[in-house]
Phi, psi and omega in degrees: 000134180276124177282148175293346179263014185280006179257191179302194178309134187230141172241122181248117176261118176262123182232151178164169180288158176304134181091358183285338180111014181303310183295322179295316178295317179301317179298318179295316181290338181288349179054061179059040175086004178294328180248135181289143174239124178245142182206148174298326179302329181303324181297325185264002182258128178286120184297328182280316186260340184081000180292147182247128180223092181285134176232108186305321183291350177251006183300320180297326177293317179297317177302311182297320180297319179296317178297315182295321178294321177296315179298316179299319179296321178292320178297329177275004179060035173298129190284329183226122183232138180241132175238126185242104178214169180293319180045050182291336180237147184304322184300335179290335180269341185309314180300327180286324175299315180296317179297317180300318179292314182299321185257010176060052176256140172285131186254131174236133175243121183240125176267127181257126182250150184267074175275350183268354174076018180288155175262154179286148182271001185265005177060035175279142180287162177300324179297317179295319179295318179297323177296319178296318181298323181295332180272346189289126178239140178241130178264107184267350180216000000 
């Protein structure tokens, strides 16, 4: 079986709505931590307790931290990098597109869909998820 990572240096962006399974897929693809996974959620997750506490006013800090960690991994020539975020709008992916080009990484964008019926762990309301879904665009060609 051919791995999606069987090519040159690779950056995999996992995108989807909260509860779709992005983090679970990222964990599986990381092969028990062999490959780094970066996520905005990491900023809001307590490393000791695993508790999640989202603060909207710090979201821009979380975005920047995720981009910077990805860039540092690329500067260190890490061969396979996974980024797990909602990426509901194209502009959210643009910094990663630029990094992939700058550091000569093959870019993959994978949309994760919630066919398993899981609920999001971030306690977002159905209304909030529907608003995110309305903004969500997929480039099929």
